[in-house]
C-alpha positions in Angstrom: 0.0 0.0 0.0 1.3 3.4 -0.9 1.8 5.8 2.0 0.9 8.6 -0.4 -2.4 6.7 -1.2 -3.1 6.5 2.5 -2.7 10.2 2.9 -4.9 10.9 -0.2 -7.5 8.6 1.2 -7.5 10.5 4.5 -7.8 13.8 2.6 -10.8 12.5 0.6 -12.4 11.4 3.8 -11.9 14.9 5.3 -13.3 16.5 2.2 -16.3 14.2 2.2 -17.1 15.0 5.9 -16.6 18.7 5.1 -19.2 18.4 2.4 -21.5 16.7 4.8 -20.9 19.5 7.3 -21.7 22.1 4.6 -25.2 20.5 3.9 -25.8 20.3 7.7 -24.9 24.0 8.0 -27.3 24.9 5.1 -30.1 22.9 6.7 -29.7 24.4 10.1 -29.4 27.9 8.6 -32.7 27.4 6.7 -34.6 25.5 9.4 -37.1 28.4 9.5 -37.1 29.1 5.7 -40.6 28.7 4.3 -40.8 25.7 1.9 -37.1 24.9 2.2 -36.2 21.2 1.4 -33.3 19.6 3.3 -30.1 18.6 1.6 -28.2 15.4 2.5 -24.8 14.0 1.6 -24.5 10.5 0.3 -21.2 8.7 0.4 -19.8 6.4 -2.3 -16.6 4.4 -2.1 -13.8 4.7 -4.7 -12.1 1.3 -5.3 -8.7 1.2 -7.1 -7.5 -2.1 -8.6 -5.1 -4.2 -6.5 -1.7 -5.0 -8.1 0.9 -7.5 -7.1 -0.8 -8.2 -3.8 -0.6 -4.6 -2.7 -3.9 -2.9 -1.7 -4.5 0.6 -3.2 -6.8 2.7 -1.1 -9.2 4.7 -3.2 -11.1 6.9 -0.9 -14.6 8.2 -0.9 -16.7 10.6 -3.0 -20.0 12.4 -2.1 -23.2 13.2 -3.9 -25.7 15.8 -2.6 -29.4 14.9 -2.7 -32.4 17.0 -1.9 -35.6 15.9 -0.2 -37.8 18.1 -2.4 -40.7 15.6 -2.5 -40.9 15.4 1.3 -43.6 17.7 2.6 -43.1 19.9 5.6 -45.6 20.7 8.3 -47.9 23.8 8.1 -47.9 27.1 10.0 -51.2 29.0 9.9 -51.2 32.8 9.5 -53.6 35.7 9.3 -52.8 36.6 5.6 -55.0 35.1 2.9 -52.1 35.5 0.4 -49.9 33.1 2.4 -50.2 29.9 0.4 -49.2 26.3 1.0 -49.6 23.2 -1.1 -51.0 20.1 0.7 -49.8 17.4 -1.6 -47.8 17.2 -4.8 -46.9 20.1 -7.0 -45.2 23.5 -7.1 -46.3 27.1 -7.5 -45.1 28.8 -10.8 -43.2 32.1 -10.1 -41.4 34.5 -12.3 -38.0 36.0 -11.4 -36.7 39.4 -12.1 -34.9 37.9 -15.1 -38.3 37.1 -16.7 -37.9 33.3 -16.4 -40.4 31.0 -14.7 -39.4 28.8 -11.8 -41.1 26.3 -9.4 -41.3 26.8 -5.7 -43.0 25.7 -2.5 -42.3 29.0 -0.8 -45.8 30.6 -0.7 -45.2 33.6 1.5 -46.7 36.0 -1.0 -47.4 39.7 -0.3 -49.5 42.1 -2.5 -47.3 44.7 -4.0 -48.3 48.3 -5.0 -49.0 47.2 -8.6 -51.3 44.4 -7.4 -49.0 41.5 -8.1 -48.2 38.8 -5.5 -44.5 38.5 -4.6 -42.8 36.2 -2.1 -39.9 37.1 0.2 -37.3 36.1 -2.4 -38.8 38.5 -5.0 -40.5 36.0 -7.2 -44.0 36.8 -8.6 -46.9 34.3 -8.5 -48.2 33.2 -12.0 -51.6 31.9 -13.1 -54.2 31.8 -15.8 -57.1 34.3 -16.4 -60.3 32.6 -15.0 -63.2 31.6 -17.2 -66.6 30.8 -15.7 -67.4 28.5 -18.6 -64.3 26.4 -19.0 -60.8 25.9 -17.7 -58.2 27.8 -19.7 -56.2 25.7 -22.2 -52.8 25.0 -20.7 -49.6 24.0 -22.3 -49.0 20.7 -20.5 -45.2 20.8 -20.8 -44.4 24.5 -20.6 -45.2 27.8 -19.1 -46.8 29.5 -22.1 -50.0 31.4 -21.5 -49.3 32.3 -17.8 -49.9 35.7 -16.5 -48.9 37.5 -13.3 -51.8 37.3 -10.9 -52.9 40.8 -10.2 -55.1 42.0 -7.3 -55.1 45.6 -8.3 -58.0 47.5 -6.7 -57.7 50.8 -8.7 -60.5 50.0 -11.1 -64.2 49.6 -10.8 -65.8 46.3 -11.7 -69.2 45.9 -13.6 -70.8 42.7 -14.7 -74.1 42.9 -16.5 -76.9 40.5 -15.4 -77.5 37.4 -17.5 -79.6 34.9 -15.4 -81.4 34.4 -12.1 -84.2 32.6 -10.3 -87.5 33.5 -8.7 -89.4 30.9 -6.7 -92.8 32.0 -5.3 -95.7 30.5 -3.5 -99.1 31.6 -5.0 -102.0 31.3 -2.5 -104.4 28.7 -3.8 -107.2 29.8 -1.5 -107.5 33.2 -3.3 -110.4 34.0 -5.7 -110.0 34.2 -9.4 -108.6 37.6 -10.4 -106.4 37.9 -7.4 -103.1 39.7 -8.2 -99.8 40.0 -6.5 -96.4 41.5 -7.6 -92.8 41.2 -6.5 -89.6 42.6 -7.9 -86.0 41.7 -8.7 -83.1 44.0 -9.4 -80.8 43.4 -12.5 -77.7 45.3 -13.7 -77.3 46.7 -17.2 -74.0 47.0 -19.1 -73.1 50.3 -17.3 -73.8 48.9 -13.8 -77.2 50.7 -13.4 -79.8 48.9 -11.3 -83.0 48.1 -13.2 -86.0 46.9 -11.2 -88.1 44.3 -12.9 -91.7 43.7 -11.7 -93.1 40.2 -11.8 -96.9 40.4 -11.8 -99.1 37.3 -11.0 -102.8 37.0 -11.6 -105.0 34.0 -10.7 -106.9 32.9 -13.8 -108.8 29.8 -12.7 -108.9 26.0 -12.8 -108.6 24.0 -16.0 -110.5 20.7 -16.1 -108.5 17.6 -16.4 -107.6 14.9 -16.0 -105.5 16.0 -14.4 -107.1 19.2 -13.2 -104.6 22.2 -13.1 -104.7 25.6 -11.6 -103.7 28.5 -13.9 -102.0 31.7 -13.1 -100.7 34.4 -15.6 -97.3 36.1 -15.2 -96.2 39.3 -16.8 -92.8 41.0 -16.4 -92.5 44.8 -16.8 -90.0 47.6 -16.3 -91.0 51.2 -15.5 -88.4 53.8 -16.6 -87.8 57.2 -15.0 -90.5 58.8 -17.2 -93.1 56.4 -16.0 -93.3 54.5 -19.2 -93.9 50.7 -18.8 -91.8 48.4 -20.9 -93.1 44.8 -21.6 -90.1 42.6 -20.8 -91.5 39.0 -21.1 -90.6 36.8 -24.0 -93.3 34.1 -23.8 -92.4 30.4 -24.0 -96.0 29.6 -25.2 -98.7 31.5 -27.1 -100.0 34.6 -25.3 -103.1 33.7 -23.1 -104.0 37.1 -21.8 -103.1 40.7 -21.6 -102.4 42.5 -18.2 -101.9 46.2 -18.4 -100.9 45.9 -22.0 -98.1 43.4 -21.2 -97.8 39.9 -22.5 -98.2 37.1 -20.1 -97.1 33.6 -19.6 -99.5 30.8 -18.4 -98.3 29.0 -15.3 -99.9 25.6 -14.7 -99.8 23.8 -11.3 -100.8 20.2 -10.5 -103.1 19.1 -7.7 -100.1 18.9 -5.3 -99.4 22.5 -5.9 -96.2 22.0 -7.9 -95.5 24.1 -11.0 -95.8 22.0 -14.2 -94.9 24.5 -16.9 -92.9 26.5 -17.6 -89.7 25.7 -15.7 -88.1 29.0 -16.8 -88.9 32.3 -18.5 -86.9 34.7 -20.6 -87.0 38.5 -20.9 -86.2 40.8 -23.8 -83.2 43.0 -24.1 -83.7 46.7 -23.4 -81.5 49.8 -24.1 -81.9 52.4 -21.4 -79.9 55.7 -21.2 -77.1 54.3 -23.2 -76.8 51.1 -21.2 -77.9 47.6 -22.4 -80.0 45.4 -20.2 -79.3 41.9 -21.5 -81.9 39.2 -22.1 -82.3 37.3 -18.9 -83.0 33.6 -18.3 -85.0 33.3 -15.0 -85.6 29.9 -13.5 -89.1 29.7 -11.8 -89.4 25.9 -11.5 -87.4 22.8 -10.7 -87.6 19.5 -8.9 -86.8 21.1 -5.6 -87.4 24.6 -4.4 -89.4 25.7 -7.4 -92.6 27.8 -7.5 -95.7 26.4 -5.8 -99.4 27.0 -5.3 -100.3 26.1 -1.7 -102.9 27.3 0.8 -100.5 29.8 2.3 -99.6 33.5 2.0 -97.7 34.8 -1.0 -93.9 34.3 -0.5 -91.0 34.8 -2.8 -87.3 34.2 -2.9 -84.9 35.0 -5.8 -81.9 36.7 -7.1 -80.3 37.9 -10.4 -76.6 37.8 -11.0 -74.5 40.8 -12.0 -72.3 43.4 -10.2 -72.8 47.1 -10.0 -69.9 49.6 -10.0 -67.7 48.6 -7.1 -64.1 48.8 -6.1 -62.0 45.8 -4.8 -62.0 45.6 -1.0 -60.3 42.2 -0.5 -59.7 38.8 -2.0 -60.0 35.1 -1.3 -58.3 32.1 -2.7 -60.0 28.7 -2.8 -58.5 25.3 -2.2 -58.6 24.7 -6.0 -56.6 27.8 -6.6 -59.3 30.2 -7.9 -58.5 33.8 -6.9 -61.7 35.8 -6.1 -61.8 39.5 -5.8 -64.1 40.8 -3.2 -65.9 44.0 -4.0 -67.2 46.8 -1.8 -70.8 45.8 -2.5 -70.2 42.3 -1.1 -70.0 40.6 -4.5 -67.1 38.2 -5.4 -65.7 37.6 -8.8 -63.2 34.9 -9.9 -60.3 36.5 -11.8 -57.4 34.0 -11.9 -56.6 30.4 -11.4 -53.3 29.6 -9.8 -51.2 27.3 -12.0 -49.3 24.3 -10.6 -46.5 22.2 -12.0 -44.8 18.9 -11.3 -42.1 16.7 -12.7 -41.6 12.9 -12.7 -38.7 13.1 -10.3 -39.0 16.2 -8.0 -35.9 15.2 -5.9 -33.8 15.7 -9.1 -34.8 19.2 -9.7 -32.1 21.8 -9.9 -32.1 24.1 -6.7 -31.5 27.8 -7.3 -31.1 30.8 -5.0 -34.3 32.1 -3.6 -35.7 28.6 -2.8 -36.8 27.9 -6.3 -36.2 25.0 -8.7 -35.6 24.5 -12.4 -36.0 21.5 -14.6 -32.9 19.3 -14.9 -31.9 16.5 -17.3 -32.8 14.0 -14.5 -36.0 15.5 -13.2 -38.2 14.8 -16.3 -40.3 17.4 -18.1 -42.5 19.9 -16.4 -46.2 19.0 -16.4 -48.8 21.7 -15.8 -52.1 21.4 -14.0 -54.5 22.8 -11.4 -54.8 22.3 -7.6 -57.0 19.4 -6.6 -56.9 17.8 -10.1 -54.8 15.1 -11.7 -52.9 14.2 -8.6 -52.0 17.8 -7.6 -52.4 18.9 -4.0 -54.9 21.4 -2.7 -54.0 25.0 -1.8 -54.2 26.2 1.8 -54.9 29.9 2.0 -53.6 31.5 5.2 -50.9 28.9 5.7 -47.2 28.3 5.0 -45.2 25.1 4.5 -42.4 24.8 7.0 -38.9 23.6 6.3 -38.7 19.8 6.4 -35.4 20.1 8.4 -35.2 18.1 11.7 -32.8 20.1 13.9 -32.1 17.1 16.2 -31.2 15.0 13.2 -28.9 17.7 11.8 -27.1 18.2 15.1 -26.6 14.4 15.3 -25.1 14.5 11.8 -22.9 17.4 12.8 -21.4 15.4 15.7 -20.9 12.3 13.5 -19.2 14.4 10.8 -16.9 16.1 13.4 -15.8 12.8 14.8 -15.3 11.2 11.4 -13.4 14.3 10.2 -11.1 13.9 13.2 -10.6 10.2 12.5 -9.7 10.9 8.8 -7.2 13.5 9.9 -5.6 10.9 12.1 -5.2 8.6 9.1 -3.5 11.5 7.2 -1.3 12.3 10.3 -0.4 8.6 10.6 0.6 8.3 6.9 2.7 11.5 7.3 4.5 10.1 10.3 5.2 6.8 8.6 6.5 8.8 5.6 8.9 10.6 8.0 10.1 7.3 9.4 10.7 6.0 5.9 12.7 9.1 5.0 14.8 8.8 8.2 15.8 5.2 7.5 18.8 6.6 5.4 20.4 8.2 8.3 
């Protein structure tokens, strides 16, 4: 065995333990870093071929691995923009260099421009929300992402499109009995427009089965006092009430509405604003309109938002970002994007607690929280570091002792080399 080889082996052992101490130091330093994933040092032996019966010591080499797939515990906060992922996946953030990265560090703070930025300066990304369908995503890339923006400097208006109105019409009233109720809709400028729903008892139609008949008209009275006929009948007109078209409502002997299940209104232009055609549900298998021996009662609502500024925001567990307006309405604006790879532990760690794709991690696959194996989003929570301080201190003691032992090997080899040199005296 070469004495030089012994000394080199001791040096490789000291270097390996120094690497281990470095990862331990990083882990302990980041024990309170949100979303930090611990690093560990793996050792691998270096074997040199034996020649002529002499053993050649090779030494040891190290490889650093990251426990990126190991989830940490959660700490709950009072900020709704603090986000954590319960399960698999990563947030997509954009750095100051304009590149997208992945992270589990969800300590996001609203900035003056409305964007959400975490403590390392990375901005949260997502897709514009659609109420009719999920946005088309590029499965293996970040195309189509936008910076999520909670800016409150602009007013929001959403014209009404649909609603419901469920009433009970008193069956014990005489023919000719009338009753009215109203719902408020919003036009394209955010103006409130009060629609009047007028019910008149017509009579009983012989069966079988026997049915009770009521007529319904829908009108709008403008500021000049002019009455506009709003109803678009589903069936031929059966009567005329105050010059307005009416719809025939038929109830069975149990007091349940038979037809129609919904009604529609006409569009109307008022003072430069457009009141859209509305689809109003008045029936249904549960909770629809009835005709029972009880007083008139009504419940209903029409969608839409009047002019209102943003007063807050909420984020659901499936990543939908809602803006909360001063009038109490909430509107979905964005959906937080999530990403994952086939081998998260092989992602490339970068400064700022972010990760990039590497040749060994597999390609980036995009998705949404709660779908396709992705975890859910916890609003008002942060994922803690997965570092165990007790384990790291134990590793530190082990490394210290092993470093000392390897230094003894080097020292012994040096002393034997000195003995060898002194043999010539």
